[in-house]
TIPAZA-839640 format. One record per residue: chain; x, z, y of N, C-alpha, C, CB in turn. Coordinates in Angstrom, 3 decimals. Glycine has a CB too. Example, Ala and Ser with C-alpha at 12.3 -4.5 7.8 and 13.67 -1.06 7.14 Angstrom:
REM residues 2
[atom A [13.190 7.800 -5.690] [12.300 7.800 -4.500] [13.200 7.800 -3.300] [11.308 9.046 -4.473]]
[atom A [12.850 7.080 -2.250] [13.670 7.140 -1.060] [12.900 7.870 0.030] [14.084 5.725 -0.598]]
//
This chain:
REM residues 85
[atom A [72.848 93.476 60.748] [71.505 93.699 61.214] [71.508 93.665 62.748] [70.950 95.044 60.676]]
[atom A [70.583 92.938 63.330] [70.480 92.839 64.782] [69.726 94.069 65.298] [69.760 91.510 65.210]]
[atom A [70.345 94.771 66.253] [69.706 95.984 66.757] [69.241 95.841 68.204] [70.660 97.152 66.643]]
[atom A [69.495 94.689 68.828] [69.031 94.520 70.201] [69.531 93.241 70.830] [69.459 95.686 71.035]]
[atom A [69.017 92.951 72.006] [69.422 91.793 72.788] [69.717 92.263 74.205] [68.322 90.682 72.776]]
[atom A [70.833 91.800 74.734] [71.196 92.078 76.117] [71.524 90.752 76.782] [72.400 93.077 76.208]]
[atom A [71.877 90.803 78.053] [72.149 89.581 78.807] [73.495 89.680 79.495] [71.043 89.317 79.838]]
[atom A [74.169 88.553 79.610] [75.468 88.489 80.237] [75.518 87.287 81.174] [76.582 88.411 79.179]]
[atom A [76.661 87.063 81.809] [76.822 85.892 82.654] [78.188 85.279 82.396] [76.654 86.255 84.148]]
[atom A [78.297 83.980 82.669] [79.559 83.262 82.558] [79.879 82.675 83.921] [79.495 82.149 81.462]]
[atom A [81.143 82.767 84.309] [81.602 82.238 85.586] [82.749 81.268 85.313] [82.050 83.388 86.554]]
[atom A [82.686 80.102 85.946] [83.765 79.119 85.809] [83.861 78.339 87.109] [83.518 78.157 84.593]]
[atom A [85.022 78.335 87.711] [85.276 77.604 88.956] [84.254 77.912 90.037] [85.290 76.121 88.690]]
[atom A [83.846 79.147 90.146] [82.887 79.545 91.170] [81.439 79.281 90.812] [83.199 78.850 92.429]]
[atom A [81.175 78.671 89.655] [79.807 78.423 89.186] [79.400 79.566 88.265] [79.695 77.041 88.447]]
[atom A [78.151 80.004 88.400] [77.685 81.169 87.641] [76.418 80.805 86.865] [77.418 82.376 88.589]]
[atom A [76.418 81.108 85.569] [75.205 81.039 84.752] [74.915 82.477 84.351] [75.374 80.077 83.476]]
[atom A [73.755 82.984 84.767] [73.429 84.380 84.475] [72.257 84.474 83.507] [73.105 85.138 85.768]]
[atom A [72.054 85.663 82.964] [70.988 85.970 82.006] [71.093 85.171 80.712] [69.648 85.713 82.639]]
[atom A [72.303 85.071 80.184] [72.516 84.420 78.891] [72.300 85.484 77.815] [73.964 83.772 78.788]]
[atom A [71.382 85.245 76.869] [71.109 86.274 75.862] [72.226 86.371 74.819] [69.781 85.985 75.169]]
[atom A [72.545 87.584 74.428] [73.420 87.785 73.282] [72.846 88.896 72.423] [74.870 88.120 73.729]]
[atom A [73.155 88.823 71.147] [72.613 89.775 70.181] [73.644 90.851 69.892] [72.193 89.062 68.878]]
[atom A [73.147 92.058 69.687] [73.997 93.182 69.318] [73.762 93.462 67.843] [73.701 94.451 70.199]]
[atom A [74.838 93.424 67.066] [74.764 93.627 65.623] [75.330 94.996 65.272] [75.527 92.511 64.868]]
[atom A [74.625 95.689 64.404] [75.106 96.967 63.886] [76.103 96.653 62.780] [73.923 97.871 63.359]]
[atom A [77.342 97.076 62.965] [78.383 96.775 61.995] [78.667 98.012 61.154] [79.667 96.285 62.698]]
[atom A [78.531 97.907 59.838] [78.833 99.053 58.991] [80.329 99.368 59.025] [78.373 98.790 57.549]]
[atom A [80.635 100.651 58.939] [82.018 101.107 59.055] [82.320 102.157 58.000] [82.289 101.669 60.456]]
[atom A [83.521 102.118 57.451] [83.939 103.136 56.492] [84.430 104.399 57.198] [85.037 102.586 55.581]]
[atom A [84.988 104.224 58.401] [85.553 105.368 59.115] [84.511 106.182 59.857] [86.593 104.900 60.082]]
[atom A [83.316 105.717 59.995] [82.282 106.464 60.700] [81.753 105.737 61.927] [82.814 107.804 61.105]]
[atom A [82.446 105.844 63.051] [81.938 105.273 64.293] [82.680 103.979 64.628] [82.075 106.285 65.448]]
[atom A [81.951 102.887 64.721] [82.534 101.593 65.080] [81.750 100.984 66.230] [82.550 100.633 63.863]]
[atom A [82.409 100.107 66.972] [81.709 99.385 68.032] [80.807 98.336 67.406] [82.711 98.729 69.021]]
[atom A [79.678 98.078 68.055] [78.779 97.028 67.591] [79.324 95.668 68.007] [77.350 97.238 68.148]]
[atom A [79.086 94.658 67.190] [79.482 93.292 67.517] [78.463 92.685 68.461] [79.622 92.432 66.242]]
[atom A [78.938 91.827 69.370] [78.054 91.116 70.295] [78.318 89.629 70.128] [78.281 91.572 71.786]]
[atom A [77.251 88.840 69.936] [77.423 87.410 69.735] [76.420 86.617 70.557] [77.286 87.060 68.262]]
[atom A [76.890 85.482 71.076] [76.025 84.516 71.744] [75.808 83.384 70.753] [76.650 83.995 73.108]]
[atom A [74.575 82.941 70.621] [74.263 81.874 69.673] [74.988 80.576 70.014] [72.765 81.631 69.638]]
[atom A [75.245 79.760 68.999] [75.962 78.498 69.182] [75.215 77.590 70.151] [76.157 77.788 67.833]]
[atom A [73.910 77.477 70.001] [73.121 76.620 70.891] [73.226 77.088 72.337] [71.652 76.599 70.451]]
[atom A [73.129 78.400 72.549] [73.240 78.922 73.908] [74.635 78.680 74.475] [72.914 80.417 73.933]]
[atom A [75.667 78.845 73.665] [77.036 78.616 74.123] [77.241 77.157 74.521] [78.040 79.011 73.031]]
[atom A [76.721 76.226 73.719] [76.842 74.797 74.041] [76.080 74.452 75.318] [76.325 73.939 72.873]]
[atom A [74.899 75.031 75.478] [74.116 74.778 76.685] [74.819 75.301 77.935] [72.740 75.415 76.558]]
[atom A [75.378 76.495 77.840] [76.085 77.081 78.990] [77.292 76.222 79.357] [76.535 78.536 78.680]]
[atom A [78.044 75.768 78.365] [79.185 74.885 78.640] [78.740 73.612 79.334] [79.921 74.539 77.346]]
[atom A [77.641 73.027 78.880] [77.111 71.817 79.513] [76.690 72.100 80.952] [75.917 71.267 78.709]]
[atom A [76.009 73.226 81.157] [75.603 73.588 82.521] [76.812 73.711 83.436] [74.813 74.904 82.517]]
[atom A [77.849 74.420 82.995] [79.016 74.670 83.834] [79.889 73.438 84.050] [79.841 75.757 83.228]]
[atom A [79.980 72.575 83.049] [80.892 71.432 83.126] [80.256 70.139 83.609] [81.491 71.197 81.799]]
[atom A [78.945 69.975 83.397] [78.309 68.686 83.702] [77.177 68.826 84.710] [77.778 68.051 82.428]]
[atom A [76.176 69.606 84.368] [74.940 69.634 85.156] [75.119 70.267 86.533] [73.872 70.382 84.399]]
[atom A [75.651 71.472 86.577] [75.759 72.199 87.849] [76.670 71.499 88.858] [76.272 73.602 87.597]]
[atom A [77.846 71.002 88.451] [78.670 70.283 89.435] [78.008 69.017 89.973] [79.996 69.922 88.817]]
[atom A [77.274 68.300 89.112] [76.651 67.050 89.566] [75.470 67.293 90.508] [76.185 66.239 88.366]]
[atom A [74.824 68.452 90.392] [73.667 68.780 91.236] [74.021 69.745 92.368] [72.559 69.382 90.386]]
[atom A [75.303 70.110 92.489] [75.770 71.066 93.496] [75.018 72.392 93.429] [75.625 70.469 94.885]]
[atom A [74.851 72.907 92.220] [74.195 74.196 91.993] [75.295 75.232 91.753] [73.184 74.130 90.772]]
[atom A [75.265 76.336 92.511] [76.293 77.367 92.369] [75.893 78.456 91.371] [76.584 77.996 93.722]]
[atom A [74.595 78.794 91.318] [74.112 79.859 90.433] [72.898 79.342 89.674] [73.756 81.158 91.241]]
[atom A [72.909 79.526 88.348] [71.783 79.098 87.513] [71.331 80.278 86.675] [72.170 77.887 86.604]]
[atom A [70.039 80.534 86.654] [69.463 81.597 85.836] [69.004 80.985 84.515] [68.274 82.308 86.575]]
[atom A [69.661 81.375 83.424] [69.390 80.784 82.109] [67.957 81.039 81.630] [70.372 81.332 81.087]]
[atom A [67.310 82.055 82.180] [65.915 82.329 81.798] [64.986 81.189 82.193] [65.435 83.628 82.443]]
[atom A [65.427 80.352 83.136] [64.589 79.237 83.600] [64.950 77.923 82.934] [64.707 79.086 85.100]]
[atom A [65.576 77.983 81.772] [65.850 76.769 80.990] [64.516 76.101 80.694] [66.632 77.097 79.654]]
[atom A [64.426 74.792 80.901] [63.142 74.092 80.768] [63.232 72.954 79.757] [62.689 73.546 82.128]]
[atom A [62.087 72.370 79.477] [62.028 71.208 78.583] [62.786 70.025 79.190] [60.557 70.813 78.300]]
[atom A [62.734 69.891 80.494] [63.460 68.810 81.169] [64.973 68.967 80.957] [63.128 68.796 82.687]]
[atom A [65.467 70.202 81.067] [66.884 70.444 80.820] [67.241 70.221 79.358] [67.257 71.858 81.236]]
[atom A [66.339 70.575 78.458] [66.570 70.314 77.040] [66.733 68.827 76.801] [65.421 70.867 76.189]]
[atom A [65.881 68.008 77.434] [65.968 66.557 77.295] [67.314 66.047 77.821] [64.802 65.873 78.044]]
[atom A [67.725 66.498 79.014] [68.993 66.052 79.600] [70.185 66.488 78.755] [69.140 66.593 81.021]]
[atom A [70.125 67.717 78.238] [71.200 68.232 77.401] [71.324 67.427 76.111] [70.964 69.707 77.081]]
[atom A [70.184 67.107 75.497] [70.207 66.313 74.254] [70.725 64.906 74.510] [68.802 66.244 73.631]]
[atom A [70.338 64.300 75.639] [70.834 62.969 75.990] [72.352 62.992 76.154] [70.164 62.463 77.283]]
[atom A [72.848 64.001 76.819] [74.297 64.125 77.012] [75.007 64.275 75.666] [74.621 65.331 77.924]]
[atom A [74.470 65.118 74.800] [75.083 65.315 73.480] [75.040 64.040 72.649] [74.378 66.447 72.729]]
[atom A [73.938 63.292 72.743] [73.814 62.052 71.991] [74.871 61.044 72.415] [72.425 61.461 72.169]]
[atom A [75.162 60.999 73.710] [76.148 60.046 74.227] [77.576 60.439 73.852] [76.026 59.938 75.741]]
[atom A [77.823 61.729 73.674] [79.181 62.208 73.465] [79.503 62.581 72.034] [79.423 63.372 74.326]]
[atom A [78.606 62.315 71.112] [78.887 62.646 69.704] [79.319 61.408 68.970] [77.655 63.269 69.014]]
//
């Protein structure tokens, strides 16, 4: 069961993508108190990898706020995936 959403950042080679959403899952436990699981969605993980490895280096962008993901970036990301699949 998802109990909340928080935000994290990824850093690679001095490039930063911030405000990446991840979900917090309530994990049932037999012993009583357990840590909650945290997961980033597959689509978000693929987008962040593309930003860090392709888009940001080519545009000389050091910091990207994931909250500003746009339709234009979706188009560029899909084009890149289409070429590399």
